[in-house]
Structure formats: C-alpha cells, structure tokens
N, C-alpha and C positions, 0 to 999 in steps of 0.2 A: 533446500529448508531441512535443515534440524531442529527437533526440539532435544534443550539440554538445559537442565536446571531449574525446571518453571520457563524456561521463554523460547523465544522461537525465534531461531539467528536464518536472516534471511540476503541475498548479494540480490544486487540488481543488474544486467547487463552491462557490458562494456559497451554495447553499442549504443547511440542518441534513442529516443533525446534524453535529455538531461530533465531532469522533473526539481519542481518546487516541495520543499519538503516540513512540516511542520508536524516534530516531536513534542508532544505533553504541550511546557507553558513557554520552551525555547521558543524565538522570533523564528522566520521562515524563512532558507535559505535554501539554494544551489547544489543537488546533489552532484557525487564526484561519480563518471564511471565507474561502473564493478563494484561500489560503494555498499559495504556490509552492517544490517541493522539489527539490532539486538533489541526482540520487542517481550517485555514480560509480559505473561498471564494478566488478560482483562485492560493493555495501554493499549491505545489505538497513533498511529505514525498515517498523516493527513498528505497523499501526494498529487496534484499538477501540475497543468501543460496548458497548452494554449484553449486546447480544446477538450480533456480530456480528468476526469480527476478517478481519484481511487482513496477510497477510506478503508484502512487494514489495522482490524483488533485482533489479535493471539487470541484465543481461548483453549481451557484442555476440560471442560466437558460438557456438553457429552463427550463428544468427540475431540482430541487436540489438534488441534490447526489453529490456519488464517479467515476469517470471516474478513470477502472482499465484498467490499460496494462500489460500483462503477457508475459513473456518470460523463457520460459524451453529448456534448454541444455543440451540433448541426447546425444552428442556426441564422450562423455570421452566412453560412455558404447554404442557403435556402432549404436544407434537412430542418433536423427535429432535435431535442433532448432524450436519449435515451437513457437509463437505469437500468443495472444488471446486479444480483446478488451470486455468491461464487462463494464456494467453501473448499479450502483447498486443504487436506488431511497433509501434517505433517509426523514424521518417526522420530 
C-alpha cells in the first residue's frame, strides 16, 4: 500500500478468496485476483465473503493509513462472531 495525492492505493493478493466489494454507491461486485483499489481519504470500501467481512476507511490524520474493521461470523459451524479493529500505516 502507498499514499499518493491524498489517496491510499492498495492491491489484493492474487490468491483466493475473491471478495464481494462495495465502493461508494456502486453496486456490489466480485473482485479480481491482484486487483488494485484507490481509496480517497475519508472513503470506505466494504469487502465480504462467506464468513468474513472488512470495512476499510482511508484517513489522513492523526496518522495516514487505513482503519480496518473486521468481522468473522462462525455461527454456521458452532463458533461465534469475532470483531476486531486494526490500523495500517501507509507511507
């Protein structure tokens, strides 16, 4: 991931899973392996698959990077819902 011109640019791995992504008001769609995303500061992307989802928001202050909120729903196989928050600095 890199920070360029007030935006964060990130690339997905080339291996599965493929995610369903929602960008702004666009309809949800399936990602492509190795696809790159440009996330303007203050914008949010939503990634989801069968049991896992991520909400990714780009921020500039106090530190530039990505706020990532993850949710794993394991109830269909007897587990529980696990939610975590992360921050990834981007230079």
